[in-house]
C-alpha positions as CSV (number, residue, x, y, z in Angstrom):
1,X,20.9,18.0,-169.1
2,X,23.8,15.7,-168.8
3,X,27.0,15.5,-166.9
4,X,28.8,18.8,-166.8
5,X,25.8,20.7,-168.3
6,X,25.4,18.6,-171.5
7,X,22.1,17.7,-173.0
8,X,20.9,14.1,-172.5
9,X,21.8,12.5,-175.8
10,X,25.4,13.8,-176.0
11,X,27.3,11.5,-173.7
12,X,24.9,8.7,-174.1
13,X,25.5,8.7,-177.9
14,X,29.1,7.7,-177.6
15,X,28.3,4.6,-179.6
16,X,25.7,3.7,-182.0
17,X,24.0,0.7,-183.7
18,X,23.9,1.0,-187.5
19,X,21.5,-1.3,-189.3
20,X,21.7,-1.8,-193.0
21,X,19.0,-0.2,-195.0
22,X,18.5,-3.6,-196.7
23,X,18.1,-5.5,-193.5
24,X,21.7,-6.4,-192.9
25,X,23.4,-7.4,-189.7
26,X,21.4,-6.4,-186.6
27,X,24.2,-7.3,-184.2
28,X,25.3,-4.3,-182.1
29,X,28.7,-3.1,-183.2
30,X,30.5,-0.9,-180.6
31,X,32.1,2.3,-181.9
32,X,35.8,2.0,-182.5
33,X,36.3,5.2,-180.5
34,X,34.8,3.6,-177.4
35,X,34.8,-0.2,-177.8
36,X,33.8,-1.1,-174.3
37,X,30.9,1.3,-173.9
38,X,27.4,-0.1,-173.8
39,X,24.9,0.4,-176.6
40,X,21.2,0.5,-175.9
41,X,19.2,-0.6,-178.9
42,X,15.5,-0.2,-179.6
43,X,14.5,-3.3,-181.5
44,X,11.8,-2.8,-184.1
45,X,8.4,-2.6,-182.6
46,X,5.8,-5.3,-183.3
47,X,3.0,-2.7,-182.7
48,X,1.0,-1.2,-185.5
49,X,2.6,1.7,-187.3
50,X,2.1,5.0,-185.4
51,X,1.0,6.8,-188.5
52,X,-0.3,6.6,-192.0
53,X,1.4,9.1,-194.3
54,X,-0.5,11.3,-196.6
55,X,0.1,10.9,-200.3
56,X,3.5,12.0,-201.6
57,X,3.5,15.7,-202.4
58,X,4.0,16.8,-205.9
59,X,5.5,19.8,-207.6
60,X,9.0,21.2,-207.9
61,X,11.6,19.8,-205.5
62,X,11.7,21.5,-202.1
63,X,14.8,21.6,-199.9
64,X,14.2,20.9,-196.2
65,X,17.1,21.7,-193.7
66,X,17.6,19.6,-190.7
67,X,19.6,21.5,-188.0
68,X,21.7,19.7,-185.3
69,X,22.9,19.9,-182.6
70,X,21.1,21.8,-179.9
71,X,20.9,18.5,-178.0
72,X,22.6,15.2,-178.9
73,X,24.0,14.1,-182.2
74,X,27.7,15.2,-182.1
75,X,29.2,11.7,-181.9
76,X,30.8,10.7,-185.2
77,X,29.0,7.3,-185.2
78,X,25.7,9.1,-184.6
79,X,26.4,11.6,-187.4
80,X,27.0,8.6,-189.8
81,X,23.5,7.3,-189.0
82,X,22.0,10.7,-189.6
83,X,23.7,10.9,-192.9
84,X,22.4,7.5,-193.9
85,X,18.9,8.4,-193.0
86,X,19.0,11.6,-195.0
87,X,20.2,9.7,-198.1
88,X,17.5,7.0,-197.7
89,X,14.8,9.5,-197.2
90,X,15.9,11.4,-200.3
91,X,16.0,8.2,-202.3
92,X,12.5,7.3,-201.1
93,X,10.7,10.1,-203.0
94,X,11.5,12.9,-205.5
95,X,9.7,16.0,-204.1
96,X,11.7,16.7,-200.9
97,X,15.5,17.1,-200.6
98,X,16.5,16.7,-197.0
99,X,19.7,18.5,-196.2
100,X,21.6,18.0,-192.9
101,X,23.1,21.0,-191.2
102,X,25.5,20.1,-188.4
103,X,26.9,22.5,-185.9
104,X,28.7,21.1,-182.8
105,X,26.8,21.5,-179.5
106,X,29.2,24.2,-178.1
107,X,28.3,26.6,-180.8
108,X,24.9,25.4,-181.8
109,X,22.7,27.9,-180.0
110,X,24.5,30.9,-181.4
111,X,24.5,29.4,-184.9
112,X,20.8,28.5,-184.7
113,X,19.9,32.0,-183.6
114,X,21.9,33.4,-186.6
115,X,20.1,31.0,-189.0
116,X,16.7,31.9,-187.6
117,X,17.4,35.5,-188.6
118,X,18.5,34.6,-192.1
119,X,16.4,34.3,-195.3
120,X,16.8,30.5,-195.1
121,X,15.9,29.4,-191.6
122,X,16.2,25.7,-190.6
123,X,13.0,23.6,-191.0
124,X,13.6,20.7,-188.7
125,X,15.6,20.9,-185.5
126,X,16.7,17.9,-183.3
127,X,17.5,16.1,-181.3
128,X,16.7,18.6,-178.6
129,X,15.2,18.5,-175.1
130,X,12.8,20.6,-173.1
131,X,15.6,23.0,-172.2
132,X,16.9,23.4,-175.7
133,X,13.4,24.1,-177.0
134,X,12.6,26.6,-174.2
135,X,15.8,28.5,-175.0
136,X,14.0,29.4,-178.3
137,X,10.5,29.8,-177.1
138,X,8.2,31.3,-179.7
139,X,10.2,29.9,-182.6
140,X,8.4,26.6,-183.1
141,X,5.5,25.5,-185.4
142,X,2.3,24.3,-183.8
143,X,1.7,20.9,-185.4
144,X,-1.7,19.7,-184.3
145,X,-3.2,20.0,-187.8
146,X,-0.2,18.1,-189.3
147,X,-0.6,15.3,-186.7
148,X,-4.3,15.0,-187.7
149,X,-3.7,15.3,-191.5
150,X,-1.0,12.5,-191.3
151,X,-3.2,10.2,-189.1
152,X,-0.5,10.0,-186.4
153,X,-1.8,8.0,-183.5
154,X,-0.5,9.3,-180.1
155,X,-2.5,6.8,-178.0
156,X,0.6,4.5,-177.7
157,X,2.5,7.1,-175.8
158,X,2.2,8.0,-172.1
159,X,-0.1,11.1,-171.9
160,X,2.4,12.9,-169.7
161,X,5.2,12.5,-172.3
162,X,2.9,13.8,-175.0
163,X,2.1,16.8,-172.8
164,X,5.8,17.6,-172.4
165,X,5.6,19.0,-176.0
166,X,2.4,20.9,-175.3
167,X,1.7,24.3,-173.8
168,X,-0.8,24.7,-171.0
169,X,-3.3,26.0,-173.6
170,X,-2.9,22.7,-175.6
171,X,-0.7,23.8,-178.5
172,X,1.5,20.8,-179.7
173,X,5.0,21.7,-180.8
174,X,6.6,18.3,-181.0
175,X,6.1,14.5,-181.2
176,X,7.2,12.1,-178.4
177,X,10.4,10.4,-179.4
178,X,12.9,9.5,-176.6
179,X,12.6,9.7,-172.9
180,X,15.1,9.3,-170.0
181,X,13.4,8.7,-166.7
182,X,15.2,9.0,-163.4
183,X,16.0,6.1,-161.1
184,X,18.1,5.2,-158.0
185,X,21.3,3.4,-158.9
186,X,22.9,1.5,-156.0
187,X,25.7,-1.0,-155.2
188,X,24.2,-4.1,-153.4
189,X,27.5,-5.3,-152.1
190,X,28.0,-2.0,-150.2
191,X,24.7,-2.5,-148.4
192,X,25.5,-6.1,-147.6
193,X,28.9,-5.1,-146.1
194,X,27.4,-2.8,-143.5
195,X,24.3,-5.0,-142.8
196,X,21.7,-2.9,-144.6
197,X,18.9,-3.9,-146.8
198,X,18.9,-2.6,-150.4
199,X,16.5,0.2,-151.5
200,X,13.0,-0.9,-152.4
201,X,12.7,-2.4,-155.8
202,X,9.2,-1.0,-156.4
203,X,7.3,2.2,-155.6
204,X,4.9,2.3,-152.7
205,X,6.9,-0.1,-150.6
206,X,8.5,0.7,-147.2
207,X,12.1,0.2,-146.4
208,X,13.2,-2.3,-143.7
209,X,15.9,-1.0,-141.4
210,X,18.6,-3.2,-140.0
211,X,16.7,-3.6,-136.7
212,X,13.6,-4.9,-138.7
213,X,11.5,-1.7,-138.3
214,X,9.6,-0.6,-141.4
215,X,9.9,3.1,-142.5
216,X,8.9,5.1,-145.5
217,X,11.5,5.2,-148.2
218,X,11.9,9.0,-147.9
219,X,14.8,11.4,-148.1
220,X,15.0,11.3,-144.3
221,X,15.5,7.5,-144.6
222,X,18.1,8.0,-147.4
223,X,20.1,10.3,-145.2
224,X,20.2,7.8,-142.4
225,X,21.1,4.9,-144.7
226,X,23.6,7.0,-146.7
227,X,25.5,8.1,-143.5
228,X,26.0,4.4,-142.6
229,X,27.2,3.7,-146.1
230,X,29.8,6.6,-146.0
231,X,33.1,5.2,-144.7
232,X,36.5,6.7,-143.8
233,X,39.9,5.0,-144.2
234,X,39.4,3.3,-140.8
235,X,36.1,1.8,-141.8
236,X,34.1,4.2,-139.5
237,X,30.8,5.4,-141.0
238,X,29.6,9.0,-141.0
239,X,27.1,7.9,-138.3
240,X,29.9,6.7,-136.0
241,X,31.8,8.7,-133.3
242,X,35.3,9.3,-134.4
243,X,34.5,9.4,-138.1
244,X,37.1,11.3,-140.1
245,X,35.5,13.4,-142.9
246,X,38.9,14.3,-144.3
247,X,39.7,10.7,-145.3
248,X,36.5,9.4,-146.8
249,X,37.0,6.4,-149.1
250,X,33.3,5.6,-149.9
251,X,30.3,7.9,-150.1
252,X,26.7,7.0,-149.4
253,X,24.9,9.1,-151.9
254,X,25.4,11.2,-155.1
255,X,22.7,13.6,-156.3
256,X,22.0,14.6,-159.9
257,X,24.1,17.7,-159.7
258,X,24.1,19.0,-163.2
259,X,21.3,21.6,-162.6
260,X,19.8,23.1,-159.5
261,X,16.4,22.7,-161.1
262,X,16.8,18.9,-161.4
263,X,18.2,18.7,-157.9
264,X,15.1,20.6,-156.7
265,X,12.6,18.6,-158.8
266,X,13.9,15.3,-157.3
267,X,12.0,16.5,-154.1
268,X,8.8,17.9,-155.6
269,X,7.5,18.0,-159.2
270,X,5.5,21.2,-159.1
271,X,8.4,23.6,-159.0
272,X,9.5,26.4,-161.3
273,X,11.4,29.6,-161.1
274,X,8.9,31.6,-163.1
275,X,5.8,32.8,-161.2
276,X,2.4,32.7,-162.8
277,X,2.6,36.4,-163.5
278,X,5.2,35.6,-166.2
279,X,7.9,37.9,-164.9
280,X,8.7,37.3,-161.2
281,X,11.2,34.9,-159.8
282,X,10.0,32.4,-157.1
283,X,11.9,29.7,-155.3
284,X,9.7,26.7,-154.5
285,X,9.9,25.7,-150.9
286,X,10.6,22.1,-151.8
287,X,13.5,23.1,-154.0
288,X,15.0,25.1,-151.2
289,X,14.5,22.0,-148.9
290,X,16.3,19.9,-151.6
291,X,19.2,22.3,-151.8
292,X,19.6,22.4,-148.0
293,X,19.4,18.6,-147.9
294,X,22.2,18.3,-150.4
295,X,24.3,21.1,-148.9
296,X,24.1,19.7,-145.4
297,X,24.8,16.2,-146.8
298,X,28.1,17.6,-148.2
299,X,29.3,19.9,-145.4
300,X,27.7,18.7,-142.2
301,X,26.8,15.0,-142.6
302,X,29.5,14.2,-145.2
303,X,27.6,11.5,-147.0
304,X,27.7,13.5,-150.3
305,X,31.0,14.6,-151.8
306,X,31.8,18.3,-152.1
307,X,32.5,19.9,-155.4
308,X,36.3,19.7,-155.1
309,X,36.1,16.0,-154.1
310,X,33.7,15.4,-157.0
311,X,36.2,17.0,-159.4
312,X,39.1,15.0,-157.9
313,X,40.6,12.0,-159.7
314,X,39.9,9.6,-156.8
315,X,36.2,9.8,-157.5
316,X,36.3,9.9,-161.3
317,X,37.6,13.4,-161.9
318,X,34.3,15.3,-162.4
319,X,32.6,12.5,-164.4
320,X,29.8,10.4,-163.0
321,X,31.1,9.7,-159.5
322,X,29.0,6.5,-159.1
323,X,31.1,5.0,-161.9
324,X,34.1,5.2,-159.7
325,X,32.7,2.2,-157.7
326,X,33.1,4.2,-154.5
327,X,29.5,5.5,-154.2
328,X,26.7,3.4,-152.7
329,X,23.7,5.3,-154.3
330,X,23.1,7.9,-156.9
331,X,20.1,9.6,-158.5
332,X,20.4,9.9,-162.2
333,X,18.6,9.7,-165.5
334,X,18.4,6.5,-167.6
335,X,21.1,7.8,-170.0
336,X,23.7,7.1,-167.4
337,X,23.5,3.3,-168.1
338,X,25.7,4.0,-171.1
339,X,28.8,4.3,-168.9
340,X,28.4,2.1,-165.9
341,X,30.8,-0.7,-166.8
342,X,33.4,0.8,-164.6
343,X,31.0,1.0,-161.6
344,X,31.4,-2.8,-161.2
345,X,29.4,-5.9,-162.0
346,X,26.8,-5.8,-159.3
347,X,25.0,-2.5,-159.4
348,X,21.2,-2.4,-159.6
349,X,18.2,0.0,-159.8
350,X,15.7,0.9,-157.1
351,X,12.8,3.2,-156.4
352,X,13.4,6.9,-155.9
353,X,12.6,8.2,-152.4
354,X,9.7,10.5,-151.4
355,X,9.5,13.9,-150.0
356,X,6.5,14.8,-147.8
357,X,4.9,11.6,-149.2
358,X,5.4,12.5,-152.8
359,X,7.7,10.8,-155.3
360,X,9.2,12.7,-158.2
361,X,11.2,11.3,-161.0
362,X,12.8,14.1,-163.0
363,X,12.7,13.2,-166.7
364,X,14.8,14.2,-169.7
365,X,13.4,13.9,-173.3
366,X,14.7,14.2,-176.8
367,X,12.4,15.2,-179.7
368,X,12.5,17.1,-183.0
369,X,10.6,20.3,-183.8
370,X,9.8,22.4,-186.9
371,X,10.6,26.1,-186.8
372,X,7.7,28.5,-187.2
373,X,9.7,30.3,-189.9
374,X,9.9,27.2,-192.1
375,X,9.0,28.1,-195.7
376,X,7.7,24.6,-196.4
377,X,6.0,23.2,-193.2
378,X,4.1,20.5,-195.1
379,X,7.2,19.0,-196.5
380,X,9.1,19.5,-193.2
381,X,6.4,17.5,-191.4
382,X,6.7,14.7,-194.0
383,X,10.4,14.4,-193.3
384,X,9.9,14.7,-189.6
385,X,7.4,11.9,-189.7
386,X,9.8,9.7,-191.5
387,X,12.4,10.2,-188.8
388,X,10.3,9.9,-185.7
389,X,7.4,7.5,-186.5
390,X,8.3,6.2,-189.9
391,X,11.0,4.1,-191.5
392,X,13.8,6.0,-189.9
393,X,12.6,5.7,-186.3
394,X,14.4,2.6,-185.1
395,X,17.8,3.6,-186.4
396,X,17.4,7.2,-185.2
397,X,16.6,5.9,-181.7
398,X,19.6,3.5,-181.9
399,X,21.9,6.2,-183.0
400,X,21.4,8.2,-179.8
401,X,20.9,5.1,-177.6
402,X,17.5,6.3,-176.7
403,X,14.8,4.8,-174.6
404,X,11.7,4.9,-176.9
405,X,8.8,7.0,-175.9
406,X,6.4,4.6,-177.7
407,X,5.4,2.1,-174.9
408,X,5.3,-0.8,-177.3
409,X,9.0,-0.4,-178.1
410,X,10.2,-0.2,-174.5
411,X,10.4,-3.9,-173.4
412,X,12.7,-4.7,-176.4
413,X,15.0,-1.9,-175.4
414,X,15.9,-3.7,-172.2
415,X,16.1,-7.2,-173.7
416,X,18.6,-5.8,-176.2
417,X,20.5,-4.0,-173.5
418,X,21.0,-7.2,-171.5
419,X,22.8,-8.8,-174.5
420,X,25.4,-6.1,-175.0
421,X,29.0,-7.2,-174.7
422,X,32.3,-5.3,-174.4
423,X,35.3,-5.8,-176.6
424,X,36.4,-8.8,-174.5
425,X,33.1,-10.6,-175.2
426,X,31.8,-10.2,-171.6
427,X,28.3,-9.0,-170.9
428,X,28.4,-5.3,-169.9
429,X,25.4,-5.3,-167.6
430,X,24.8,-7.3,-164.4
431,X,22.3,-10.1,-164.5
432,X,18.8,-9.4,-163.2
433,X,18.9,-5.6,-163.3
434,X,15.6,-4.2,-162.1
435,X,14.7,-2.5,-165.4
436,X,11.0,-2.5,-164.5
437,X,11.6,0.4,-162.1
438,X,12.5,2.6,-165.1
439,X,9.1,2.4,-166.7
440,X,7.4,2.5,-163.3
441,X,9.0,5.9,-162.7
442,X,7.3,7.5,-165.7
443,X,4.0,8.3,-163.9
444,X,6.1,10.2,-161.3
445,X,7.9,12.3,-163.9
446,X,8.0,16.1,-163.5
447,X,5.8,16.8,-166.5
448,X,3.9,20.0,-165.6
449,X,6.1,21.9,-165.0
450,X,9.2,20.1,-166.1
451,X,12.5,21.0,-164.4
452,X,13.7,22.6,-167.6
453,X,10.6,24.7,-167.9
454,X,10.8,28.1,-169.7
455,X,12.2,31.1,-167.9
456,X,13.1,34.6,-169.3
457,X,16.6,35.1,-170.6
458,X,17.0,31.4,-170.6
459,X,20.7,31.0,-171.4
460,X,21.8,33.8,-169.1
461,X,19.6,32.3,-166.4
462,X,21.4,29.0,-166.8
463,X,24.7,30.8,-166.3
464,X,23.4,32.2,-163.0
465,X,22.2,28.8,-161.8
466,X,25.5,27.2,-162.7
467,X,27.3,29.9,-160.7
468,X,25.3,29.2,-157.5
469,X,25.5,25.4,-158.0
470,X,29.3,25.8,-158.1
471,X,29.3,28.1,-155.1
472,X,27.1,25.8,-152.9
473,X,29.0,22.7,-153.8
474,X,32.4,24.3,-153.2
475,X,31.9,26.5,-150.1
476,X,31.3,25.4,-146.6
477,X,29.6,27.5,-143.9
478,X,27.1,29.4,-146.0
479,X,23.8,30.7,-144.7
480,X,21.6,29.0,-147.2
481,X,18.5,31.1,-146.6
482,X,20.6,34.1,-147.4
483,X,21.9,32.4,-150.4
484,X,18.4,31.7,-151.7
485,X,17.7,35.4,-151.4
486,X,20.8,36.3,-153.3
487,X,19.9,33.8,-156.1
488,X,16.4,35.1,-156.3
489,X,17.6,38.7,-156.5
490,X,20.3,38.0,-159.1
491,X,18.0,35.9,-161.3
492,X,15.4,38.7,-161.2
493,X,18.0,41.2,-162.3
494,X,18.8,38.9,-165.3
495,X,15.2,38.7,-166.2
496,X,14.7,42.5,-165.9
497,X,17.7,43.4,-167.9
498,X,17.3,44.7,-171.5
């Protein structure tokens, strides 16, 4: 999910890189709609092709429908790239006619459900993430036989990322395409100003406190550091006597607050609402600990802004608060680098903290899937292969500014990112950003289960979670243990309803 409950590729796809089909200009060109927004480009990989296509099918022409947008793809510049890819694929052979079917994100789930019930269901769906796919569990084609028949080599992908598109029983429903690991964003100058060391640059390294003592980089440490980084209008910190929480001008920490599940997963990966019996709600202990930590950080320790403050214009009006330049640290996904120019010229990336000795880096992904009701699955997979691992891959990644799942493509992503300039010709990203910590986070990703794991009545369940997220971030003085009981009961009622 993305800011204000959007899927990952929506906001990040504000701008796109469009390469000519004939090898034209490869210089990034910002979208006219957002000229100063950064563009992350995935340069063509020098690795061997990820697949060897089967011979071109023969017979009467077959129409394959590509449905969008259960995830990203709504941006006009992105849609232009999609349209170009469709035309190029159709020109590359004569058997398959790929047809693009676009419905804006806000109405896409209802429209997709309607199309699934029609006589002409969509064939290919994407981009979509784990949540978008789980909202339509049981509607996807198992593709292991097609991967084998088309000689697609999955060894170049991280095994955990491959498994994100698998069921526990080993059924494969999608190919790895784009990933968005989490990391810790921070403002080095704010640490310097209060005499604190920056967060560790690598995982497995302790943090040095101002007095020289070494401590684990844990959420307890983050709380201590974040309180010292939270300042009122008289420059007193939240750790000082006389601190005024009503006049905070700088906050120490901002959580990933789009989804209670992501907030919980940042503390411990092995968490899910659905019990193993497939019908009963459970609340993982670590998730409850995470929610209490954030709640107390807002209403007791004051190093995290409350919901009303988050929505206020002083801290970016409900956007990504870190970008206001008034937040010292935030946890967020890689897609947030799209919009950090306003956060200043000196931010950097560090290692995420641990909880009970365990580091978890929540991950978002984008992929494409084939519907189980597709009338032409062979042809659908041929088109899918063209988009994800064939000639269309690089431009499709560029169009949604996506970090490639293929490990061989990842280094060039960052080298291209460092070269991006705004409309004034200035580099958008600070020098020497610690990009390595992004790939280092992948082994800590919440793969099984993922924070967007399946749960019954998926869309209604999301509404319930959003209700409690709003309540907890907007209301002081709550008994959180009682709140957890209410959430569990209400979610169970949603699941049990007919």
